[in-house]
Phi, psi and omega in degrees: 000343189308308188281331175297309183291321177300319178295322178295316178303314181297319181301323185261016169102359178271170176245107184287138173242104186279121182263349180089188186276129170270122182286170183279059177215152180299318182298313182296315182292321177297322178297317179295319178298318178301324180288345184265354194292340178274358182274174178267340179204143174252125176243125176241158176236128178084170176082008182243017180261215187248007182289165181299331183255012178274077189256000183302313184296327179293316179293318180296323179296326179285329184262000180186229176214152175250117182280326177210152179212116187081137179230157186273068180215159179218125353281167177118011183304312183279069176247146182227153174219141178188208181210148175262135175269130176218086186066236180278348186270144170242114183266115179299139179232131173241119179261107180274156176296164181277330179294136189300317180292319178300318181297317181293318182289320176296323176300313182300321185280329189240310183289316182304306180295328178295315179299314180298318180294321179295336178270003176092007179288149180257321182270104187257352186280145171287149172302137182223149180225166169265130181226151176273124177286130179273355178210162180286149176228124179271149176219093195258353186240024170069027176240156176290122186261130174252095182274133181280124187225159168255124181257132174228158178252122178242120187056242181253007184244145171273140177237148180230137174226149181298151179277000183125208180303140191249020179299150185286355175254005185264097186297329181297336178296330175270320184299326181274347190276146166242007178200164176240111176281126184262116177256115186301153184291341185263011174233157186271004178142184177231155179262162172302131182100343177287149175269140179226158173277131180236123169283127180272123178283322179238120184219000000 
């Protein structure tokens, strides 16, 4: 995820400082946090879920506070936000999921607007359109689903179709996409022909 997230930071006007991999130990992770303290934001990937080695959130809680942990979205549920205390400074921290697609979508929803706001931007929303789904999309577990789609314009209407398999580890689902179709958490899916809101990744 390192170069993907660094490229995203650069795309939205930030200057990425790559700290490298923090190993699954308190000593290694504390060292990485210490290296980040001169930055404006700390972004980590992985370590915020429920696994035996997901210790990032525990260390962050000791060195600051975690304002939220897990969000009602798919992919991207194991996302965290908080701040690191360093003397008088509070360093914002965003903990992205470890799966690559989850990390990219969580970045788009949370890191991108935060970076823009820190730079003084006012318009933080991604461009969005209404598009007709060319195929059905199921949403079975009560989370807001961000389906990776290819959007095309036919006559006067936008159409969206899935990029293929939608697993959170399938990078091609993002690489082929130019939009994210948003399926609300309170519905079980959409049928072919239904209109959906699509966030445009490239506009």
